[in-house]
N, C-alpha and C positions, 0 to 999 in steps of 0.2 A: 362535106357539105357547108356551102358557104355560109355564114351565120349575119344576120344583119342586125345593127349596134342601133341604137335611137341617138342620132346626129345631135350635138350640142351646140346653142347658139353659138361659139366660137371657133363651130364645125363646117357652117353654112357661109354662102356666099352673102356680100351683104344686104341684098335685095332680101333672101329669107329671114333675114337678123328682124330687118323692118319689121316683115310678117310675123316672126316671132315676139317683137315687142309687143306689138298690136294684139294678140292675141293674150298675151299676158296681162295686158291692158285690160281686154275685155272677159278673158275669162277666169282669170288668176293663175292661171299656167297654159304650158305649150302640150298640148295633150303628145301623148310619146308617136301613136298615129299620125298624125299630122307632123310631126317631126321627121319624120319618116316616107314622107313624101322628098321632102329635102335632098334623098341620093339623086333625084332627078330636078334641075337646075328650076324649072318652071311647074312640072307637075303641085304643088302647095297653091302657089296663085291659080294656077289653072282651078283645080278642085274647090278653092275656098270663092269662087267665082261661079261654079258652077252650084255649090251646095247654098249659096248666098242669093242664087237668082229667085227675081219675084217668080209668086210662083201663087194661082189662087185656090190654092190647101191652105188650112188653118193650122198655125200651130200645133194643135191635135191630132190634123189629120196627118202631117207629113211624120209625126210620129208613128203612128199605127205602120204608116208603109215602111218605117226605119226600121220598126219592130217585129215587122211578118220578114222584109225579105231577111237582115240578121237570122233570124230564125231559123227558117229555111236551109240558108248559106250555112249553118253554124258557126257562125263570127261571134266569138267569147268576147271579143274587145267591142264590137259597134253593140249585143245586146247588152253589156256593160255599159257603154254608156249610155244608152238609148234607154234602158232603164233610169237611171239618175236624169237624162231630159224629157222622158215622160212623165215621171213625176214633178218634175217645175211647170207641167205643161199642164198639171192637175188632175193626171188617171192616178188610182191607189195601185198600190202592189197586186191586189187581187186584179184587175181589168189588165193591167200590164201583163201578167201572165195569162190572162185568155187572149189578148190581143196577139201574144203571139205562137199562138195556135192556130191564128188565123179566123178568129172569132171577136165579136164585139156582145154580147150581147144586152147589155147594157145602154147601146144607140144603135137601133136598126139601122141609120147611115153612114156609120163608121164600119156594121157589121157587115154592110155590103162593099164597102171600100179594102176592110179586110181578108173576105173572102176573093176579091178581085184580084190583089195583091199575091195573096196566095196561090191562084189559080195560073197566075201569070207567071210566078216565080219558079213553082213546081212544074209547070210544063211548059217553063224553057220557052217563053214570050207565044207561047198561042192559051191564052186564057180558055176556059172552059165557055161556052158561048152563053150560057145561063149566068153566070158569074157575070157577064157583060152586060146581059140583058136587068142583072138584078141591081149592078150598078148605077143604070139610068134610072132605075123605077126609083132608088132612092134618093135621086135627084141631083145624082150628080150631072156635068154637060158634059162638052164633046173638048172643053178647054180642061175639065177639070179628069180627062182620061187622059191627054197629054201629056199636062203637069203630073201626073199621077205614074205616068211611066219612064219621064224622065229622073223623077225622084227613083223609082227602082234600078235607073242605070247608076243611078249617084251614090245610092248604096252599095250597089252589085261593087262599085270600085272601091270602095275602103273594105268592103269584107273581104273582096281577091284580095287586096294587100296583103293584110293581115293574114290571110290563109297561106300565105307564100311568106313571109319575113316574122310570123310567130313572135313577134315582139312583147313586150311586157306590157300588161294589161293594168293601165292608172287609173280605173273605178273602180268601185267597188263591183267585187263579181255580183254578176245578174243570179239569181237562184234557179238551179233547173226545173225545168219543167215535170211532174212527174209521168205523163207521158208523152210523149210529142207524134203524132198523127200527121204526116205529111203526106 
């Protein structure tokens, strides 16, 4: 079995070294998953452009999507990273655990978002009509739906990269859910 190393700054191209330097100045370190993208010359820049794109979703809404998709896809790396980022966006530990189940009883709009994302992800791009209807009834727009789908795709890319490489997780581990019903 081919194992994946986490490339160091010295092992990547000049273009990727510049991205590493920028990440280090913004985040304080280069997350292992981002470094792993550099096994492809253009993948890290492309991924960062996708994940950093302008969106109609708020920071909290983005984290709902990230947490639900990462839980459905059972990505330990992204669950850990987005638990930390979710806390930075104002979610409590308990709220994050609930979001990962595909619900947010503490906020009806976020609850509709979480349920839509879970349905779309579990059903492999074909969400239940009731989840779509509830999404719009909660006040979301067609623009929000398109942005949510892009974010589901964004997070799925990282989930799949981690699933294929199993590189070390460099965020505090996310707590296990007592019972995950997918």
